[in-house]
C-alpha positions in Angstrom: 0.0 0.0 0.0 1.6 3.3 -1.0 1.0 6.1 1.4 3.8 8.7 0.7 4.3 11.5 3.2 1.9 10.1 5.8 3.9 10.1 9.1 4.2 6.7 10.8 2.5 8.1 13.9 -0.6 8.8 11.9 -1.0 5.1 10.7 -2.7 2.4 12.7 -2.7 -1.3 11.8 -4.9 -3.8 13.7 -5.9 -7.4 13.3 -9.6 -8.0 14.0 -10.9 -11.4 14.8 -7.6 -13.0 13.6 -8.6 -12.7 10.0 -9.0 -9.0 9.1 -6.2 -6.5 8.7 -7.5 -3.0 9.3 -5.2 -0.1 8.1 -6.3 3.4 8.8 -4.5 6.9 8.9 -4.5 10.5 7.9 -2.3 13.3 6.7 -3.1 16.9 7.4 -1.5 19.9 5.7 -2.5 23.5 5.7 -4.1 23.0 2.3 -5.5 19.5 2.5 -6.6 16.6 4.6 -6.2 13.0 3.3 -7.6 10.0 5.2 -7.7 6.2 4.4 -9.4 3.3 6.0 -8.8 -0.2 4.4 -9.6 -3.7 5.5 -8.0 -6.8 4.0 -9.0 -10.5 4.7 -6.1 -12.8 5.4 -6.3 -16.4 4.6 -6.5 -19.4 7.0 -2.9 -20.3 6.0 -1.2 -17.2 7.5 0.0 -16.9 11.1 -1.8 -13.6 12.1 -0.1 -13.6 15.5 3.2 -12.9 13.7 2.3 -10.1 11.3 4.9 -7.4 10.7 4.6 -4.0 9.1 7.4 -1.8 7.6 7.0 1.7 6.1 9.8 2.3 3.5 11.5 5.6 2.8 9.3 5.8 -0.5 6.1 5.6 1.6 5.2 2.0 0.8 3.6 0.2 3.8 4.5 -3.5 3.6 2.6 -6.0 5.8 4.0 -9.6 6.0 2.9 -12.8 7.7 4.5 -16.2 7.9 2.4 -19.1 6.6 0.4 -21.5 8.8 1.1 -20.9 12.5 -0.3 -22.0 15.7 -0.7 -18.5 17.3 -3.9 -17.9 19.2 -6.5 -15.6 17.5 -7.0 -12.4 19.5 -10.1 -10.2 19.1 -8.2 -7.0 18.1 -4.4 -6.5 18.2 -2.3 -3.4 17.2 0.5 -4.1 14.8 3.6 -1.9 15.3 5.2 -0.3 12.2 9.0 -0.4 11.8 10.4 2.6 9.9 13.1 2.1 7.3 16.0 4.4 7.9 
C-alpha cells in the first residue's frame, strides 16, 4: 500500500478477529486533509499472530505474515510499524 508523506505516527494497523487486517490513517497539511481506511481479509494459511509491518522511505507500507502458524487468535491486536532508515 503506497502512502507517501503520511507520518508513521498517523497510521494504525490492527488485526480484527484473527482474519481481518485494518489499516487506517490520515495526513493533514495547511491546504488538504487525506484519510484512508482499508480492510483486508487474510487467509487461513497465514499466522496472524506474527504479522509485521514496515514503512519504506518511499512511503510504501508492507505487511507480511508467515504461513500457517499455531498462534492464538485475539479479538483486536495493534501491529507496530517499523520505519526504514
